[in-house]
C-alpha positions as CSV (number, residue, x, y, z in Angstrom):
1,G,12.6,3.7,4.2
2,Y,10.4,1.4,2.5
3,R,10.0,-2.2,1.2
4,G,8.9,-3.2,-2.2
5,S,8.8,-6.2,-4.3
6,Y,8.8,-7.2,-8.1
7,T,8.7,-10.4,-10.4
8,I,10.9,-10.9,-13.2
9,G,10.1,-13.6,-15.6
10,R,12.2,-15.7,-17.9
11,E,15.4,-14.3,-19.1
12,A,15.1,-11.3,-17.2
13,Q,12.3,-9.8,-19.4
14,A,11.7,-6.1,-19.6
15,D,8.1,-6.3,-18.5
16,A,8.8,-6.7,-14.8
17,K,5.6,-6.7,-12.6
18,F,6.3,-4.0,-10.0
19,R,4.0,-4.0,-6.8
20,R,3.2,-0.7,-5.1
21,V,5.2,0.6,-2.1
22,A,3.4,-1.2,1.0
23,R,4.7,1.2,3.6
24,I,7.1,4.2,4.1
25,T,8.7,4.2,7.8
26,V,9.8,7.0,9.4
27,C,12.8,7.1,11.8
28,G,14.1,10.0,13.6
29,K,13.1,12.7,16.4
30,T,9.5,12.3,17.3
31,A,9.0,16.2,17.3
32,L,10.6,16.5,14.0
33,A,8.7,13.9,12.6
34,K,5.6,15.5,13.5
35,E,6.6,19.0,12.2
36,V,7.3,17.5,8.8
37,F,4.5,15.0,8.3
38,G,2.0,16.5,10.5
39,E,-1.4,14.6,10.4
40,T,0.1,12.1,7.7
41,L,2.2,10.5,10.4
42,N,0.7,7.3,11.7
43,E,1.9,6.9,15.3
44,S,0.1,4.1,16.3
45,R,3.0,1.7,16.8
46,D,4.7,4.0,19.0
47,P,2.1,6.0,20.8
48,D,2.7,8.8,23.4
49,R,6.4,8.8,22.4
50,P,7.8,12.1,24.1
51,P,9.0,14.9,21.6
52,E,12.7,14.7,22.4
53,R,13.1,10.9,21.9
54,Y,13.8,9.1,18.8
55,T,11.6,6.3,17.0
56,A,12.0,4.0,14.1
57,R,8.3,2.8,14.6
58,Y,6.4,5.6,12.6
59,Y,5.1,5.3,9.0
60,L,3.2,7.4,6.8
61,K,-0.5,7.3,5.8
62,F,0.2,7.5,2.2
63,N,2.3,5.4,-0.1
64,F,3.8,7.8,-2.7
65,L,7.6,8.6,-2.1
66,E,7.3,11.6,-4.1
67,Q,4.9,13.3,-1.5
68,A,7.2,12.4,1.3
69,F,10.3,13.9,-0.7
70,D,8.2,17.0,-1.2
71,R,7.1,17.3,2.5
72,L,10.9,16.9,3.5
73,S,12.0,19.4,0.9
74,E,9.4,22.1,2.0
75,A,10.8,21.5,5.7
76,G,14.3,22.6,4.4
77,F,15.8,18.9,4.3
78,R,18.2,17.4,1.5
79,M,19.0,13.9,0.6
80,A,22.1,13.0,2.0
81,A,22.3,9.3,1.4
82,C,20.5,6.4,-0.1
83,S,21.0,2.6,0.4
84,S,19.1,-0.3,-1.0
85,T,19.3,-4.0,-0.6
86,G,17.6,-6.8,-2.4
87,T,17.0,-10.7,-2.0
88,C,15.6,-13.0,-4.6
89,A,13.7,-16.4,-4.4
90,F,12.3,-18.5,-7.1
91,A,8.3,-18.7,-6.6
92,P,6.7,-21.6,-8.7
93,E,4.1,-22.1,-6.1
94,Q,2.7,-18.7,-7.1
95,G,1.4,-20.0,-10.1
96,G,4.2,-18.9,-12.5
97,P,6.8,-21.0,-14.2
98,A,9.5,-22.5,-12.1
99,D,12.1,-19.9,-13.4
100,D,10.0,-16.9,-12.3
101,K,11.8,-14.9,-9.5
102,I,10.2,-12.5,-6.9
103,W,12.7,-9.9,-5.5
104,T,12.2,-8.2,-2.3
105,S,14.0,-4.8,-1.7
106,Y,14.4,-2.4,1.1
107,T,15.5,1.1,0.3
108,E,16.5,3.6,2.9
109,Y,16.8,7.4,2.3
110,V,18.7,9.7,4.6
111,F,17.8,13.3,4.9
112,C,19.4,16.1,6.9
113,R,18.6,19.8,7.4
114,D,21.4,22.3,7.7
């Protein structure tokens, strides 16, 4: 899963300002996460987790979804589902006009291996 945000100005202009993905999180069995992502897996939030246990606290050291998808594909995984949510807030305190909106989104991808 990952969190992202973007700003849309007046009247939903086509020139939305997108921010890069801040962090790609990994949820699953520890041994499998290490097999797929190897040295690019940051385990600092859940160190010494036994290989047979599950965790949702790992994240990747890179911020490119395509790179994560490539690694999953190379390990025999396919995307099974995707879900996304978003919230909106007006943000005049950030220097923009009072009708600028900041959207925050969370997207989760589910992969499986046959």
